[in-house]
C-alpha positions as CSV (number, residue, x, y, z in Angstrom):
1,M,-37.1,64.4,32.0
2,K,-34.1,62.2,31.5
3,L,-31.8,63.9,29.0
4,L,-28.9,62.3,27.4
5,R,-26.3,62.6,24.6
6,Y,-25.6,60.0,22.0
7,G,-23.0,59.5,19.2
8,D,-19.2,59.2,18.8
9,E,-17.0,61.0,21.3
10,G,-16.9,64.7,20.5
11,Q,-19.9,64.4,18.1
12,E,-22.7,63.7,20.6
13,Q,-26.2,65.0,20.0
14,W,-29.1,65.7,22.5
15,G,-31.7,63.1,23.1
16,L,-34.1,62.0,25.8
17,L,-35.4,58.8,27.3
18,D,-39.2,58.3,26.8
19,G,-41.5,56.6,29.2
20,E,-40.8,53.2,27.7
21,G,-37.1,53.5,28.1
22,Q,-36.5,54.3,24.4
23,V,-34.0,56.9,23.3
24,R,-35.5,59.7,21.2
25,S,-33.6,62.3,19.2
26,L,-34.0,66.0,20.0
27,G,-32.2,67.2,16.9
28,D,-35.0,68.8,15.0
29,A,-36.9,69.8,18.1
30,L,-34.0,72.0,19.3
31,V,-34.2,74.2,16.2
32,G,-35.6,77.5,17.2
33,L,-35.9,76.5,20.9
34,T,-35.5,79.6,23.2
35,G,-33.1,79.8,26.0
36,E,-29.5,78.6,26.5
37,A,-29.0,74.9,26.9
38,L,-29.8,73.7,30.4
39,S,-31.4,77.0,31.4
40,P,-34.8,77.0,33.1
41,A,-36.4,78.3,29.9
42,W,-34.7,75.6,27.7
43,I,-35.8,72.8,30.0
44,A,-39.3,74.2,30.3
45,A,-39.6,74.3,26.5
46,L,-38.4,70.7,26.3
47,A,-40.9,69.6,28.9
48,K,-43.7,70.7,26.5
49,L,-42.6,68.3,23.8
50,D,-44.5,65.1,23.3
51,P,-41.7,62.4,23.3
52,Q,-43.9,60.1,21.1
53,T,-43.5,62.6,18.2
54,L,-39.7,62.4,18.4
55,P,-37.7,60.0,16.2
56,F,-36.1,56.9,17.7
57,V,-32.3,56.7,18.0
58,K,-30.8,53.4,16.8
59,S,-29.7,51.3,19.7
60,A,-26.2,50.9,18.2
61,H,-25.3,54.5,19.0
62,R,-22.9,55.1,21.8
63,I,-24.4,56.8,24.9
64,G,-22.0,59.5,26.1
65,A,-22.0,61.8,29.1
66,P,-25.4,63.6,29.2
67,I,-23.9,67.1,29.0
68,P,-21.2,68.6,26.8
69,R,-17.7,68.8,28.3
70,P,-18.1,71.2,31.2
71,L,-16.0,74.3,32.0
72,N,-15.7,73.2,35.6
73,F,-15.7,69.7,37.0
74,V,-15.8,70.3,40.7
75,C,-15.5,67.6,43.4
76,I,-16.2,67.6,47.1
77,G,-13.9,65.5,49.4
78,L,-14.9,63.7,52.5
79,N,-18.5,64.7,52.4
80,Y,-19.9,61.5,54.0
81,A,-19.1,61.1,57.6
82,D,-18.9,57.3,57.3
83,H,-16.5,57.5,54.3
84,A,-14.3,60.0,56.2
85,A,-14.0,57.4,59.0
86,E,-13.1,54.5,56.8
87,T,-10.3,56.4,55.2
88,G,-9.0,57.8,58.5
89,G,-10.0,61.4,57.6
90,K,-11.7,64.0,59.8
91,I,-15.1,65.4,59.0
92,P,-14.3,68.8,57.5
93,K,-15.5,72.0,59.0
94,E,-16.0,73.4,55.5
95,P,-16.4,71.6,52.2
96,I,-13.2,70.4,50.6
97,I,-13.0,71.4,47.0
98,F,-10.9,70.0,44.2
99,L,-11.1,69.9,40.5
100,K,-10.9,67.0,38.0
101,S,-9.1,67.7,34.8
102,L,-11.4,67.8,31.8
103,S,-9.6,64.8,30.2
104,A,-11.1,62.8,33.0
105,F,-14.7,63.6,31.7
106,S,-16.0,60.5,30.0
107,G,-19.2,58.6,29.2
108,P,-21.1,56.1,31.4
109,F,-20.2,53.0,29.3
110,D,-16.7,54.0,28.1
111,D,-13.7,52.0,29.3
112,I,-11.8,53.2,32.4
113,K,-8.1,53.4,31.7
114,I,-5.9,52.2,34.5
115,P,-2.8,54.6,34.4
116,R,0.6,53.1,33.6
117,G,2.2,52.0,36.8
118,S,-0.9,52.4,38.9
119,V,-1.5,49.9,41.7
120,K,-4.1,51.8,43.7
121,T,-6.9,52.9,41.3
122,D,-10.2,53.1,43.3
123,W,-13.9,53.7,42.8
124,E,-16.2,56.4,44.2
125,V,-19.9,56.6,43.3
126,E,-21.3,60.1,43.7
127,L,-24.4,62.2,43.2
128,G,-23.6,64.8,40.5
129,V,-25.2,68.2,40.5
130,V,-25.5,69.9,37.1
131,I,-25.6,73.7,36.9
132,G,-28.2,75.2,34.6
133,T,-27.7,78.9,35.3
134,K,-24.6,81.0,35.7
135,A,-23.9,81.2,39.4
136,S,-21.6,83.5,41.3
137,Y,-21.9,84.4,45.0
138,V,-25.2,82.6,45.2
139,G,-27.0,82.4,48.6
140,E,-27.9,79.1,50.0
141,V,-31.6,79.9,50.0
142,E,-31.8,80.3,46.2
143,A,-29.0,77.9,45.3
144,L,-31.2,75.2,43.9
145,D,-32.7,77.7,41.4
146,Y,-29.3,77.4,39.6
147,V,-29.5,73.6,39.4
148,A,-30.6,72.0,36.1
149,G,-30.7,68.4,37.4
150,Y,-28.7,65.5,38.7
151,C,-26.6,62.6,37.4
152,T,-24.5,59.7,38.4
153,V,-20.7,60.3,38.7
154,N,-17.8,58.0,39.4
155,D,-14.9,59.9,41.0
156,V,-12.3,57.4,40.0
157,S,-9.2,57.9,42.1
158,E,-5.6,56.7,42.1
159,R,-4.8,56.6,45.9
160,E,-1.0,56.5,45.6
161,Y,-1.0,59.5,43.3
162,Q,-3.5,61.3,45.5
163,M,-2.1,60.6,49.0
164,E,1.5,59.5,48.6
165,R,3.0,61.5,45.8
166,S,3.0,65.0,47.5
167,G,1.1,68.0,46.5
168,T,-2.7,68.3,45.9
169,W,-5.3,65.6,45.4
170,D,-5.6,66.5,41.7
171,K,-2.9,64.2,40.3
172,G,-4.8,61.2,41.7
173,K,-8.2,62.4,40.5
174,G,-7.7,63.8,37.0
175,C,-6.3,60.9,35.0
176,D,-7.9,60.2,31.6
177,T,-11.4,58.6,31.9
178,F,-11.4,59.1,35.7
179,G,-14.8,61.0,35.6
180,P,-17.6,58.9,34.0
181,V,-20.8,60.9,34.0
182,G,-24.3,59.8,33.2
183,P,-26.1,58.1,31.6
184,Y,-28.8,60.6,32.2
185,L,-29.2,64.2,33.3
186,V,-32.4,63.9,35.3
187,T,-34.1,67.3,35.6
188,K,-34.6,68.4,39.2
189,D,-38.4,68.3,39.0
190,E,-38.0,64.5,39.0
191,V,-35.7,64.5,42.0
192,P,-37.8,66.1,44.8
193,D,-35.2,65.1,47.5
194,P,-31.6,64.7,46.4
195,H,-30.7,64.0,50.0
196,N,-32.4,60.6,50.1
197,L,-31.0,58.6,47.2
198,D,-29.4,55.2,47.3
199,L,-25.9,54.9,45.7
200,W,-24.0,51.7,44.9
201,T,-20.9,50.3,43.3
202,E,-20.4,46.7,42.1
203,V,-17.0,45.4,41.2
204,D,-17.0,42.1,39.3
205,G,-20.5,41.5,40.5
206,I,-19.7,42.1,44.2
207,R,-21.5,45.0,45.9
208,R,-18.8,47.2,47.4
209,Q,-20.6,50.5,48.1
210,N,-24.1,50.7,49.3
211,G,-24.9,54.1,50.7
212,N,-27.5,56.9,50.8
213,T,-27.1,60.7,50.2
214,K,-28.8,61.3,53.5
215,T,-25.4,60.9,55.2
216,M,-23.8,63.7,53.3
217,V,-22.2,66.3,55.6
218,F,-23.0,69.2,53.4
219,G,-26.2,69.2,51.3
220,V,-26.7,70.3,47.7
221,A,-27.8,73.9,48.3
222,K,-24.9,74.4,50.7
223,L,-22.4,73.1,48.1
224,V,-23.7,75.1,45.2
225,S,-23.6,78.2,47.3
226,Y,-20.2,77.5,48.8
227,V,-18.5,76.7,45.5
228,S,-20.0,79.8,43.9
229,Q,-18.1,81.9,46.5
230,F,-14.8,80.8,45.0
231,M,-15.5,80.4,41.3
232,T,-18.3,81.2,38.8
233,L,-20.3,78.2,37.8
234,Y,-21.6,77.9,34.3
235,P,-24.4,75.9,32.7
236,G,-23.2,72.3,32.3
237,D,-20.7,72.5,35.1
238,I,-20.7,69.5,37.5
239,I,-20.4,69.3,41.3
240,A,-19.7,65.7,42.4
241,T,-20.9,65.7,46.0
242,G,-18.7,63.0,47.6
243,T,-18.9,59.3,48.1
244,P,-20.3,56.9,50.8
245,P,-18.2,54.2,52.4
246,G,-17.1,51.1,50.6
247,V,-14.3,52.4,48.5
248,G,-11.4,50.0,47.9
249,L,-9.1,52.0,50.1
250,G,-11.3,51.3,53.1
251,I,-11.7,47.5,52.7
252,K,-10.4,45.5,55.7
253,P,-8.1,43.7,56.4
254,E,-6.5,44.7,53.1
255,P,-7.5,47.4,50.6
256,I,-8.7,46.2,47.2
257,F,-7.9,48.2,44.1
258,L,-8.7,48.0,40.4
259,K,-6.7,46.4,37.7
260,P,-7.2,45.9,33.9
261,G,-9.9,43.4,32.9
262,Q,-12.5,44.1,35.6
263,S,-16.1,45.1,35.3
264,L,-17.9,47.8,37.3
265,K,-21.5,48.9,37.7
266,V,-22.1,52.2,39.4
267,G,-25.5,53.8,40.1
268,V,-27.6,56.3,41.9
269,Q,-31.3,55.8,42.6
270,G,-33.4,57.2,39.7
271,L,-30.4,58.5,37.8
272,G,-29.3,55.4,36.0
273,E,-26.3,53.0,36.1
274,Q,-22.9,53.2,34.5
275,V,-21.4,49.9,33.3
276,Y,-17.8,49.6,32.0
277,K,-14.6,47.6,31.9
278,T,-11.1,48.6,33.1
279,V,-8.3,48.5,30.6
280,A,-4.6,49.3,30.6
281,A,-3.8,52.8,29.5
């Protein structure tokens, strides 16, 4: 299934995408549904529904992030060997973990706000892993049992704030709107191999990133297990698994960064594309 959420910011409702690409409302269907949202029981109950019996959603509705605002928005740094090389970083021996602020969490078609004074705002398409079951000290063998599905994420980053302003990466990663998610949460039964998905970013119509998840250093099961050793993961939490090469910072001979008035298209194979404009904060 491709689940989504539609409506004004903060008032989104659950929906799904039918086989013809039409958005259907899950409002009435969720009444009396057993299981916590995103749990295996909840997803199994949704899978039994006939999408053709669900009401259409008007196309004028905003499509937001496909999950409610998470408790933890976890990101993994330098998780593609070729991306580490382009930025001058070393391949890590263990996953690098950092957190995005929840004010970064935004929808797949919402404007990206370039921070005031920013001159090095960058893009990073990533495979997002959405947790479906509370996970703490999970073993790698069973880690995928705790996953509800996958989504497209853009880990927007301000490189000056991240790398030149001292301290942790977080100040360059957590600016408002710096975490577009969606448009869909694709349940894991429709993604048999998350380690062979194409990822891409286009800036003003020019393809800048063109990678595949098969070059990840640490796979999904490893990341879910590893992160759960340091924090409890809750249903709806996101792990953004790192980006392939082609970020603005790595462009030669001179890096290219975003400014207000540009357009971006960011996508992951089978998980949908994000399309938005950059605007001044």
